[in-house]
FIKOL-743210 format. One record per residue (C-alpha): residue in one letter; residue number from 0; x, y, z. Coordinates in steps of 0.02 Angstrom, whole numbers, always signed. Example, Ala and Ser with C-alpha at 12.3 -4.5 7.8 and 13.67 -1.06 7.14 Angstrom:
<sites>
> A,0,+615,-225,+390
> S,1,+684,-53,+357
</sites>
This chain:
<sites>
> M,0,+448,+600,-1632
> M,1,+544,+773,-1694
> I,2,+619,+779,-1866
> T,3,+731,+911,-1918
> A,4,+766,+1001,-2093
> D,5,+927,+895,-2136
> E,6,+813,+723,-2099
> L,7,+709,+773,-2247
> P,8,+722,+708,-2406
> D,9,+760,+794,-2561
> D,10,+634,+683,-2673
> L,11,+469,+775,-2689
> N,12,+384,+602,-2697
> A,13,+474,+533,-2533
> L,14,+443,+694,-2458
> K,15,+251,+681,-2511
> A,16,+256,+487,-2461
> M,17,+318,+572,-2263
> V,18,+198,+693,-2253
> L,19,+43,+570,-2290
> S,20,+110,+458,-2169
> R,21,+144,+570,-2021
> E,22,-40,+651,-2078
> A,23,-110,+467,-2056
> E,24,-22,+447,-1889
> N,25,-70,+607,-1818
> A,26,-247,+594,-1863
> R,27,-232,+424,-1767
> L,28,-173,+504,-1615
> R,29,-303,+633,-1617
> Q,30,-436,+488,-1619
> I,31,-354,+393,-1485
> I,32,-337,+578,-1397
> K,33,-542,+631,-1422
> E,34,-555,+433,-1356
> L,35,-473,+476,-1187
> Q,36,-561,+635,-1157
> R,37,-723,+544,-1205
> H,38,-666,+408,-1084
> R,39,-629,+544,-946
> F,40,-752,+684,-962
> G,41,-891,+578,-1071
> R,42,-1057,+486,-1010
> R,43,-1027,+311,-926
> A,44,-1114,+221,-1082
> E,45,-1003,+332,-1213
> A,46,-832,+290,-1130
> L,47,-723,+142,-1195
> P,48,-635,+31,-1089
> E,49,-490,+96,-1018
> D,50,-378,-53,-1083
> Q,51,-443,-25,-1247
> L,52,-367,+149,-1233
> L,53,-187,+93,-1165
> L,54,-199,-27,-1333
> G,55,-215,+108,-1441
> L,56,-80,+198,-1364
> E,57,+47,+67,-1356
> E,58,+33,+54,-1539
> A,59,+22,+230,-1549
> E,60,+218,+199,-1463
> Q,61,+269,+72,-1571
> V,62,+244,+151,-1727
> E,63,+348,+279,-1670
> A,64,+485,+148,-1600
> D,65,+476,+86,-1792
> G,66,+524,+258,-1860
> L,67,+662,+287,-1743
> E,68,+737,+118,-1786
> A,69,+737,+139,-1967
> K,70,+813,+303,-1943
> E,71,+946,+254,-1826
> E,72,+1007,+114,-1964
> T,73,+1047,+268,-2066
> S,74,+1122,+379,-1935
> A,75,+1248,+328,-1842
> A,76,+1264,+505,-1736
> L,77,+1085,+475,-1722
> R,78,+1093,+311,-1640
> Q,79,+1230,+357,-1547
> S,80,+1132,+493,-1436
> R,81,+994,+392,-1420
> V,82,+1080,+257,-1340
> A,83,+1148,+374,-1221
> K,84,+975,+435,-1181
> R,85,+931,+265,-1138
> R,86,+1078,+244,-1036
> T,87,+1013,+383,-935
> N,88,+844,+359,-909
> R,89,+848,+177,-880
> G,90,+904,+160,-704
> S,91,+981,+13,-617
> L,92,+927,-168,-604
> P,93,+857,-224,-438
> A,94,+1005,-287,-348
> H,95,+933,-447,-266
> L,96,+898,-532,-471
> P,97,+1083,-668,-487
> R,98,+1195,-593,-588
> I,99,+1278,-711,-730
> E,100,+1440,-618,-804
> M,101,+1492,-623,-986
> I,102,+1670,-568,-1016
> V,103,+1686,-493,-1177
> D,104,+1874,-486,-1217
> V,105,+2015,-462,-1361
> D,106,+2104,-605,-1426
> D,107,+2276,-531,-1430
> H,108,+2348,-445,-1278
> A,109,+2494,-373,-1366
> C,110,+2513,-209,-1422
> P,111,+2459,-178,-1586
> C,112,+2607,-48,-1609
> C,113,+2774,-128,-1527
> R,114,+2703,-305,-1483
> N,115,+2740,-277,-1271
> D,116,+2606,-337,-1182
> L,117,+2461,-266,-1118
> H,118,+2413,-207,-938
> R,119,+2235,-197,-888
> I,120,+2180,-7,-817
> G,121,+1996,-49,-829
> E,122,+1836,-98,-878
> D,123,+1670,-49,-954
> V,124,+1531,-143,-885
> S,125,+1347,-144,-945
> E,126,+1196,-263,-892
> K,127,+1045,-305,-989
> L,128,+883,-390,-923
> D,129,+866,-560,-967
> I,130,+740,-700,-936
> I,131,+738,-882,-931
> P,132,+549,-935,-1004
> A,133,+442,-1032,-882
> Q,134,+489,-1222,-886
> F,135,+410,-1364,-818
> R,136,+524,-1495,-755
> V,137,+472,-1656,-640
> L,138,+533,-1695,-458
> V,139,+550,-1872,-465
> V,140,+563,-1945,-271
> R,141,+643,-2098,-225
> R,142,+606,-2190,-72
> P,143,+701,-2339,-50
> K,144,+659,-2496,+46
> Y,145,+770,-2600,+166
> A,146,+744,-2762,+254
> C,147,+821,-2868,+368
> R,148,+903,-3036,+329
> G,149,+884,-3101,+501
> C,150,+702,-3043,+519
> E,151,+575,-3103,+388
> G,152,+452,-2988,+337
> V,153,+528,-2815,+402
> V,154,+542,-2692,+305
> V,155,+602,-2510,+325
> Q,156,+576,-2372,+201
> A,157,+547,-2169,+250
> A,158,+379,-2092,+246
> A,159,+293,-2015,+85
> P,160,+338,-1811,+104
> A,161,+158,-1735,+112
> R,162,+63,-1658,-26
> L,163,-53,-1543,-44
> I,164,-155,-1637,-195
> E,165,-126,-1829,-122
> G,166,-119,-1952,-279
> G,167,-107,-1796,-405
> I,168,+58,-1739,-490
> P,169,+74,-1557,-461
> T,170,+190,-1487,-313
> E,171,+124,-1335,-201
> A,172,+223,-1217,-329
> T,173,+120,-1285,-470
> V,174,-26,-1264,-373
> A,175,+42,-1079,-332
> Q,176,+94,-1042,-503
> I,177,-114,-1076,-554
> L,178,-195,-981,-450
> V,179,-81,-830,-444
> S,180,-115,-840,-640
> K,181,-295,-843,-602
> Y,182,-338,-727,-468
> A,183,-189,-611,-488
> D,184,-145,-603,-672
> H,185,-338,-628,-727
> L,186,-291,-785,-833
> P,187,-451,-908,-828
> L,188,-405,-1101,-817
> Y,189,-437,-1151,-982
> R,190,-328,-1035,-1042
> Q,191,-194,-1080,-940
> A,192,-221,-1265,-990
> Q,193,-178,-1212,-1171
> I,194,-20,-1111,-1114
> Y,195,+25,-1285,-1040
> K,196,-15,-1375,-1182
> R,197,+108,-1280,-1289
> Q,198,+232,-1359,-1186
> G,199,+183,-1528,-1205
> I,200,+94,-1533,-1025
> D,201,-79,-1604,-1053
> L,202,-177,-1533,-920
> D,203,-388,-1531,-922
> R,204,-460,-1388,-863
> S,205,-564,-1465,-741
> T,206,-393,-1536,-670
> L,207,-341,-1370,-635
> A,208,-511,-1326,-580
> D,209,-509,-1480,-432
> W,210,-307,-1409,-389
> V,211,-384,-1229,-359
> G,212,-546,-1307,-274
> R,213,-436,-1407,-143
> A,214,-312,-1258,-125
> A,215,-434,-1151,-73
> W,216,-493,-1270,+58
> H,217,-344,-1270,+140
> L,218,-288,-1075,+125
> R,219,-495,-1044,+194
> P,220,-435,-1035,+367
> V,221,-300,-913,+333
> H,222,-416,-816,+251
> Q,223,-539,-802,+404
> R,224,-386,-761,+520
> L,225,-346,-614,+408
> L,226,-522,-553,+413
> D,227,-506,-566,+602
> V,228,-361,-481,+628
> L,229,-434,-329,+520
> K,230,-578,-335,+618
> T,231,-460,-295,+784
> S,232,-434,-135,+709
> S,233,-487,+36,+752
> K,234,-532,+103,+575
> L,235,-560,+4,+435
> F,236,-626,+23,+251
> A,237,-774,-55,+169
> D,238,-856,-68,-16
> E,239,-936,-192,-96
> T,240,-946,-245,-303
> T,241,-1048,-360,-378
> A,242,-990,-549,-422
> P,243,-1085,-640,-559
> V,244,-1110,-815,-525
> L,245,-1187,-949,-634
> D,246,-1349,-1008,-589
> P,247,-1391,-1187,-655
> G,248,-1563,-1169,-610
> R,249,-1620,-1044,-718
> G,250,-1479,-1073,-855
> R,251,-1417,-881,-817
> T,252,-1316,-795,-696
> K,253,-1365,-716,-535
> T,254,-1295,-540,-449
> G,255,-1179,-598,-301
> Q,256,-1077,-470,-202
> L,257,-904,-473,-145
> W,258,-878,-353,+2
> A,259,-715,-287,+40
> Y,260,-641,-233,+221
> A,261,-475,-161,+203
> R,262,-359,-65,+318
> D,263,-212,+47,+263
> D,264,-145,+155,+398
> R,265,+6,+222,+313
> P,266,-49,+381,+276
> W,267,-60,+426,+473
> Q,268,+115,+332,+517
> G,269,+20,+189,+571
> V,270,+95,+39,+643
> D,271,-27,-108,+585
> P,272,+27,-177,+410
> P,273,-94,-154,+252
> G,274,-222,-299,+205
> V,275,-388,-312,+126
> A,276,-511,-456,+159
> Y,277,-656,-503,+33
> V,278,-825,-589,+93
> Y,279,-922,-664,-27
> A,280,-1120,-628,-14
> P,281,-1244,-689,-130
> D,282,-1366,-527,-95
> R,283,-1321,-339,-51
> K,284,-1428,-340,+119
> G,285,-1403,-237,+251
> E,286,-1373,-383,+362
> R,287,-1212,-447,+289
> P,288,-1076,-315,+350
> M,289,-1157,-321,+510
> T,290,-1128,-522,+501
> H,291,-956,-500,+403
> L,292,-904,-365,+548
> D,293,-961,-451,+710
> G,294,-844,-373,+837
> F,295,-784,-225,+751
> V,296,-761,-77,+859
> G,297,-708,+73,+773
> V,298,-714,+188,+617
> L,299,-779,+110,+456
> Q,300,-740,+242,+320
> V,301,-875,+182,+176
> D,302,-967,+247,+21
> G,303,-1155,+320,+39
> Y,304,-1227,+139,+30
> S,305,-1356,+151,+172
> G,306,-1345,-43,+197
> Y,307,-1207,-8,+340
> R,308,-1297,+103,+429
> P,309,-1370,-32,+526
> L,310,-1179,-44,+612
> A,311,-1162,+135,+666
> A,312,-1363,+115,+776
> K,313,-1247,-30,+864
> N,314,-1161,+125,+930
> A,315,-1011,+30,+917
> V,316,-964,+94,+747
> S,317,-948,+258,+689
> L,318,-972,+303,+479
> A,319,-848,+429,+389
> F,320,-921,+451,+193
> C,321,-810,+461,+51
> W,322,-794,+658,-32
> S,323,-747,+577,-192
> H,324,-925,+506,-210
> V,325,-979,+685,-169
> R,326,-872,+758,-313
> R,327,-916,+648,-424
> R,328,-1105,+692,-430
> F,329,-1055,+869,-454
> Y,330,-919,+841,-576
> E,331,-1025,+751,-684
> L,332,-1156,+893,-687
> A,333,-1023,+1032,-711
> A,334,-943,+906,-867
> A,335,-1093,+900,-950
> G,336,-1095,+1111,-988
> P,337,-1137,+1266,-876
> A,338,-1149,+1245,-698
> P,339,-1090,+1378,-602
> I,340,-1166,+1290,-439
> A,341,-1097,+1141,-473
> T,342,-914,+1222,-522
> E,343,-908,+1318,-353
> A,344,-937,+1167,-251
> L,345,-814,+1086,-359
> K,346,-663,+1198,-330
> R,347,-712,+1191,-128
> I,348,-694,+1023,-136
> A,349,-515,+1038,-218
> E,350,-461,+1143,-78
> L,351,-497,+999,+38
> Y,352,-411,+897,-73
> R,353,-253,+1012,-51
> N,354,-258,+1026,+94
> E,355,-237,+823,+132
> D,356,-80,+821,+0
> E,357,+22,+912,+127
> I,358,-17,+812,+261
> R,359,-11,+637,+177
> G,360,+112,+538,+266
> R,361,+114,+640,+441
> S,362,+47,+569,+618
> Q,363,-127,+582,+661
> D,364,-109,+704,+779
> E,365,-29,+827,+635
> R,366,-154,+792,+537
> R,367,-283,+836,+643
> A,368,-197,+986,+692
> F,369,-186,+1051,+517
> R,370,-371,+1007,+468
> Q,371,-426,+1109,+618
> N,372,-338,+1259,+555
> K,373,-367,+1234,+371
> S,374,-498,+1124,+330
> R,375,-619,+1183,+447
> P,376,-657,+1351,+386
> I,377,-703,+1251,+216
> I,378,-817,+1141,+291
> D,379,-913,+1264,+419
> S,380,-944,+1383,+252
> L,381,-993,+1234,+119
> A,382,-1142,+1158,+230
> P,383,-1244,+1330,+238
> W,384,-1198,+1387,+77
> L,385,-1247,+1197,-6
> T,386,-1429,+1248,+97
> E,387,-1447,+1401,+27
> Q,388,-1423,+1353,-153
> L,389,-1540,+1213,-117
> G,390,-1667,+1347,-69
> L,391,-1650,+1407,-282
> I,392,-1680,+1267,-371
> S,393,-1801,+1145,-426
> Q,394,-1794,+998,-290
> K,395,-1815,+879,-452
> T,396,-1646,+900,-528
> K,397,-1498,+805,-524
> L,398,-1408,+972,-430
> A,399,-1536,+951,-283
> E,400,-1497,+753,-285
> A,401,-1302,+792,-269
> I,402,-1339,+937,-133
> R,403,-1439,+818,-37
> Y,404,-1336,+674,-39
> A,405,-1175,+774,+32
> L,406,-1311,+857,+164
> S,407,-1379,+701,+223
> R,408,-1213,+613,+264
> W,409,-1146,+771,+325
> D,410,-1078,+701,+487
> G,411,-973,+562,+407
> L,412,-904,+688,+274
> T,413,-849,+795,+421
> R,414,-775,+662,+545
> F,415,-616,+687,+467
> I,416,-598,+846,+511
> D,417,-563,+773,+701
> D,418,-478,+608,+671
> G,419,-301,+621,+597
> R,420,-325,+409,+556
> I,421,-486,+440,+434
> E,422,-471,+497,+267
> V,423,-554,+613,+146
> D,424,-633,+471,+49
> S,425,-620,+272,+29
> N,426,-520,+270,-142
> T,427,-391,+147,-15
> V,428,-534,+11,-43
> E,429,-599,+52,-203
> R,430,-424,+28,-278
> S,431,-430,-154,-198
> I,432,-586,-188,-271
> R,433,-522,-155,-465
> P,434,-410,-320,-461
> I,435,-582,-408,-430
> A,436,-654,-308,-581
> L,437,-532,-372,-690
> N,438,-547,-535,-660
> R,439,-750,-521,-675
> K,440,-710,-447,-841
> N,441,-596,-592,-886
> A,442,-675,-744,-821
> L,443,-870,-662,-838
> F,444,-951,-762,-688
> A,445,-906,-883,-569
> G,446,-958,-1059,-554
> S,447,-1046,-1047,-426
> D,448,-1060,-982,-230
> A,449,-923,-1102,-178
> G,450,-822,-1047,-312
> A,451,-871,-848,-266
> E,452,-816,-916,-104
> H,453,-630,-961,-188
> W,454,-616,-786,-278
> A,455,-632,-709,-118
> T,456,-508,-803,-27
> I,457,-367,-817,-139
> A,458,-395,-627,-202
> S,459,-373,-599,-10
> L,460,-211,-667,+12
> I,461,-161,-589,-158
> E,462,-219,-424,-142
> T,463,-122,-409,+62
> C,464,+26,-468,-33
> K,465,+34,-337,-165
> L,466,-13,-198,+1
> N,467,+128,-267,+103
> D,468,+253,-281,-50
> V,469,+268,-471,-30
> E,470,+304,-587,-208
> P,471,+129,-698,-199
> L,472,+188,-828,-289
> G,473,+330,-861,-155
> Y,474,+215,-833,-42
> L,475,+70,-961,-85
> T,476,+199,-1095,-122
> E,477,+283,-1067,+55
> V,478,+97,-1068,+136
> L,479,+39,-1213,+54
> I,480,+202,-1319,+102
> R,481,+177,-1272,+266
> I,482,+0,-1316,+276
> V,483,+24,-1472,+204
> N,484,+162,-1513,+314
> G,485,+50,-1488,+473
> H,486,+77,-1299,+517
> P,487,+8,-1285,+688
> N,488,-167,-1190,+707
> S,489,-115,-1104,+856
> Q,490,+36,-1012,+735
> I,491,-70,-968,+604
> D,492,-16,-793,+629
> D,493,+154,-842,+545
> L,494,+48,-891,+382
> L,495,-17,-712,+352
> P,496,+53,-608,+190
> W,497,+153,-466,+323
> A,498,+236,-609,+411
> H,499,+315,-690,+256
> A,500,+339,-494,+211
> V,501,+448,-480,+375
> K,502,+546,-643,+354
> T,503,+611,-610,+167
> E,504,+657,-441,+212
> S,505,+763,-529,+371
> M,506,+821,-671,+247
> R,507,+870,-536,+111
> W,508,+936,-409,+214
> P,509,+1005,-498,+386
> E,510,+1103,-350,+444
> K,511,+931,-272,+484
> A,512,+884,-407,+582
</sites>
């Protein structure tokens, strides 16, 4: 926040107080910058969690806004300039939001000079974003009973509407809200129960858990179909992350795994919609992806984990490896101090990434041709150079490990040169893993293997919604309603998130249909 000379106080004590206040704030900002640098470049053990760094930045921005508001209260010109700047930068509010119009008119429509009637020459229109807080309501279902005066014992009544929770109180929308809060917004059930309590709704955490479990059971076939559809693709990404699970027999948690299988063909103009399916397994054994991807034929892009190699041994799957993992090893060496070999390796890998920036979003043929021309020379010179450097250094160093890591996976690392569908790294699926890590941080662990399977089922549908720009609450509400009303299994593809995206788009913009 810049201060002009005219804004400085004339009083010496006030000026000293301002200087001290700004110096304290500057010291705070310098500390935040140091922590950011440590988070970005320091060792993992020394790095602060990202959300803590963001919290610090948020508070710094709040302090700046506080100071601006105080200054604007005393300077009409400054307030006016800030208002104009906000109007320029704020953008427009989404067209699909409902508009509630409020007319602010003058009380007297007579001219203040001659008292003739004023005529309208225009208007100024402004928009503000408003919100209606989440509100509970009770849906009352009445089913009249009818009897015949002439026929004894005849009673006619409409059948009760189907319900997800038979004998329970929630609508499908209520259950969907709980699922989204837990698996998209990372709010554990006990916190949701506390939120409901504040509105006078006394719902026990165990009751919410019962609803989640029943919803997950109904959604399981949709999750399985999602995975099956992804396996028909010619190319997938795969990754895995830990899923702590409570182990009551030992009184502690055990380490399960959530495997992620993702498709995103948008970078090469592929027509298949993006999606990700998580599958829980109690361990990280190599046979897990073998089982999960049974029937898959194509390219699987992964990190360097050896557990995927049995898939390639079947000759049905070609492994493409990740340059981001290669780069990370050299970067850690270069960031620790002078490391000319690691620095040179980073420079050459950076050239590959610059090339990828130029062709993202082009067709696979264009990508392949560009890589053959621009990236192949880099690759062809990098392998012999790494081999040469490996012969010059101690084989027990971290640098030697980094070089061997790359050379031992060279075929998979260079497969993208000849195939425009393949990405240079597996960051696509790593981005899909991040929400799992956030939920793991807030929930700490799953209560059982079955709970972890629920986690995989619902997170798959929510994250696929996000990839397809589908609002997950509306999607889950509709899917649960259709399931409890007997949606035929032969039409289960209509329940996948991208089908909901097509339906939503056609309803919102009928002229495109």
